[in-house]
C-alpha positions in Angstrom: 81.7 26.7 65.7 78.4 25.0 67.4 76.5 26.0 70.3 77.8 22.6 71.8 81.5 23.5 71.2 80.9 27.2 72.8 79.6 25.8 75.8 82.4 23.2 76.1 85.4 25.8 75.7 83.7 28.1 78.4 83.7 25.1 80.6 87.3 24.2 79.7 89.0 27.8 79.5 87.1 29.6 81.9 85.1 26.6 84.1 81.8 28.6 83.1 79.3 26.3 82.9 76.1 27.2 80.5 73.3 25.2 79.1 73.1 25.6 75.0 70.2 27.6 75.4 71.8 29.7 77.4 74.5 30.6 75.0 72.1 30.9 72.4 69.4 33.4 74.4 72.7 35.8 74.6 73.5 35.6 70.9 69.9 36.0 70.0 69.5 39.2 72.4 72.7 41.1 71.1 71.2 40.4 67.3 73.9 38.0 67.1 73.5 35.4 63.9 74.6 32.7 62.1 74.7 32.3 58.0 75.7 29.0 56.7 78.9 29.0 54.9 78.4 29.1 51.1 81.6 27.6 50.4 81.0 24.6 52.3 77.6 24.1 51.2 79.0 23.6 47.7 81.2 21.5 48.5 79.3 19.1 50.2 76.6 19.5 46.9 76.9 16.5 44.7 
């Protein structure tokens, strides 16, 4: 899920309008990281 998708979900489901940078700071300050999906990378490789 991308930051844009998270902000859209928050607005659509909860009526909360926030910027992508606000969501990023929320995760960053709590030490929540995003890892690339190894399976997706291998499937995309030639």
